[in-house]
Each structure stands twice: as structure tokens, then as C-alpha cells.
N, C-alpha and C positions, 0 to 999 in steps of 0.2 A: 523513459528509455525505450528505444525501438529494438525489437528482436526479430530476426528472420524466422518466419513461421516454421516450426518443426513440430508438427502435431503428433504426439505419442500415440494417440488413438484417433482414427478417422471419425469415430462416433462422437467424440468430444467436440471436434470442430463443427460437425453438422448440427449438434444439439444446441450449441451456443455460439452463434456468429459474433465476430468482433463488431462492436457498435460504431466504429469509426473507420474510415478508409485511411490507408497509408501507414498504419501502425502495426507492422508485422514483426515477428521475432527476428532478432539479429543473428549473425553468424556465431558459431562457437567461439568461446573465449572472450566475448565482449564483456567489459567490466563496468559495473555500476558501483560508484564509491560515494558514500555519504548521501543517500537519496533523499534526506529530509533536512529541513531546517526547523528545529524545535525551539520553543521558548525556553524549555529546560528539559534535560534528559529524563527527568522523573515526573514530568507533568501528568496530571490526571484530568483529562478533559471532562470530566465529571459526570454527571448524572449519578444519582445515588445508586443506579443499577449496575455500575461497572465493577466487576469483581477483580480480585488480584489475579495476575497472569498465572496460568497453570504450568507446571513443569512436567506434566505427564507426556509420555511418548505415545499415548493412544489418542486418536482423534476424539475431540469432545463434541458436545451438541452445539450446533450453530444457531445463532439468532441473527439473521442477516438483515441489514437495512441497505437497500440498493435502489435508489430512486432515479428514474429516467425522466420524470416530470418535475422539474424544479420550479419554484416560485420566483420569478424575476422581481427585482426591486429597482427603483430608480433613484438617481442621485447625481450630484455634480462632482467633478474632479476626476483625475486619472491616476492609474497606478494602484499598488496594493494598499496605499494609505488613504484612498478616497473614501468619502463619507458613507457610501452605500456600495455593497458588493453587487456583482452581476446576478447572483442568485444565492439562496440559502437552501440547505438540505438538512433534514433531521438525521442524527446518528443513532445507532442502536441503543446507546445508553441514555438517550433523552436529551443530550446536548445537541448543538447544531454546528454545521460548517458553513462559513460565509466565504463563497468562492468568487474570486476576481480574476478575470483574464487581463494579463499585463503585457502580453506579446504573443507572437506565434509559438504555439506549443509551450507557452509559459503561463502557468496559473499559480495563484496563491490561495490557500484555504486556511482561514483562521478558525480554530476550534474554540467555540464559545460555550462556557458553562456559567449559568446564573449571572449572565451579563458581562462576564470577564473573559478575555482571550487567554486561554491556558496553554495553547500550543499552535504552531504554524507549520503547514506543509507547503513546499514550493517545488514545482517542476520547472527546470531550466536546462533542457537537454536530456533529461532523464525523468522517469516516473519517481514517485515519492511514496513513503510509507511510514507508519507510526504505530508503535505498541504503547497504548496508554492504559497501563494496569489491566491488561487482559482484553481491552477493546482495540481491535486492529482497524486501521484506516489506511486506505490506499487512494492516491490521487494520480491520474494518468496524464500523459502529455496532451491528450485530447480534452482534458478537463473533467473526465468522468470520475466519480467518487464512489467508493464502497466502504461500508463498515460492517464488522461482524465480531462475534466472540467465540472463543473456543477453537478447536481443531489445531491446537498448538503443540509444539515439540521443543524440548530443551536440548540444544546442542552442547557439545559436539555429538555427531552421529549422522546416520543416513536415514532419511524419513520419507515415507510416501506422502505425496501432495495430491491435491485435487487435479482432475484432468489427466491422470496417468503419469504426471511428473514425479520425479524424486529429487530430493535435495541432500547433498552431502555437505554438512556443516562442520567447519573446522575453526578452532580458535587460533588467531594469528597475532594477538597482542591484547593489551589492556583495553577493554570495551571495543574490541575489534574482532569481528567474526567474518568468515567468508562462507558463502553457500554456492556451490555449483549446482545449477538447475539442469537435471539430466532427463533426456527423453530416450526414445528407442534408438536414435542415431547418435547417442552420446551427449556430451555437455553442450547445451544450447545457449547458456548464458551464465553469468556470475554476478551475484550480489555481494557487496562488501560494506561493512559498517566501519566508520572511522570516527567514533565519538557521536555518531548520529544513527538513528534507525534508518532503514531504507526499504524501498518497495519496488514492485515490478508487476506489470500487466503482461502475462504470458498468454497471449491469444484468448483473453477473456477469463483467465485464471489469475486472481489477484494474490500476490505473495508478499508478505512482510517479514523482514528479518530485523530483529532488535539488536541494539549494541550489547545486550546481555546474552545473545545467542539463541533467543527464542524465535522460532520460525512458524508461520501459520499461513494457510492458503484458503481461498474461498472462490466459488464461482456461482 
């Protein structure tokens, strides 16, 4: 998802520039619905290290895995089902993401644990995110991927996020939560789950909202 840049703190934008051109924050009230396509809503992409998601409203310790240097692989075939991905990246819990570009700003990331695909993220007009039992994964329209643990809050409620953002999380239905992302100038964007977790790259701050109302951020 593209958001029109609304930097809540100038220092944040200077400290961590966006890694790709043309992906700025969108205008207020822009809506992201169902930002992920998961194999199953309760999938655990595994690694023995992934703990259960915390419901604490206090930020937890982060163990971030954020790789800018991926190992390309070669293979034949096109599309998300081709035999080899464009690259693979290790996730913070020890599993891996196999990332394939299938079109302009359209990426698929298969989360693989012990040789099995346990979840899938797909960007197709919006960023994507996943809460896998306390490991959060975000995939952007530019194909960047980040994973981390902790720093999570259980909605409903209003919570401080990384980069000076705030999130007002409300429950709007069964497995359906909405998070207004708020900066100094007001609401800059909205995340909404509709049976799927969702995610957002807010100028280098990665935000994931789960269909259970858990929100977490990382930069």
C-alpha cells in the first residue's frame, strides 16, 4: 500500500530513509483491507524459536531480522508457482521466506518451515503483513521483507508505535479490526483486517495488524 508521507518526527525520516523510490505515505483515510493471503489464519511458520503472541500493552524486546542482501536463486518458470523463487531470506524464528516477483509492485512470499510452506504473503496493490504466533512479517510493494518479535499490543485501544506513530485499534466485527495510523497531522492511513492479517510500510516503519486485534511495529 502507498501512503503519502506524513512524517511525525523529522528525525525519524532523516534517521531511516525509505529504501525504494515512489512509495510514500498516502493521504488520510486511505484504506487497506485484508493485506495478506495466508495459507491458514493460525499458521505457525515455524522455527522452534517463535513464541506465542503477547497481549501486553507495553512494548517488548525486539529481535529483528531485516536483510537487504538476499541470496538470489535460479530456476525456470514464471509466476508464484515457479520452481525457484527470485530470492530467499531468513526470518527471525529460523524459518525462511521465498520471495517471487510476479508483476509490477506484486510479490509473493512463501513462509517455509522444515521444508513445508506454512503461510503466504502477497502484495497486489497494497503491502502485506502476518502475525505468526508472535513473529511478525511484513512484505512491501517494493518486495522488501522484515520480520521481528515483540513490541505488540492487544486491541482495542490506542497504542504508541515506532517512528512516533500512534494506532487507534477498534473491533468492527468477528476477526475484523481496524487501526487508524495517526501522526502529528492526524490520521495518515487505515489498516483493516477482514479474515486476514494485514501490514503496512509507513515510511520505513513496518506495521502489522492481526485479525485478532494484535498490532506491532518495527523499524
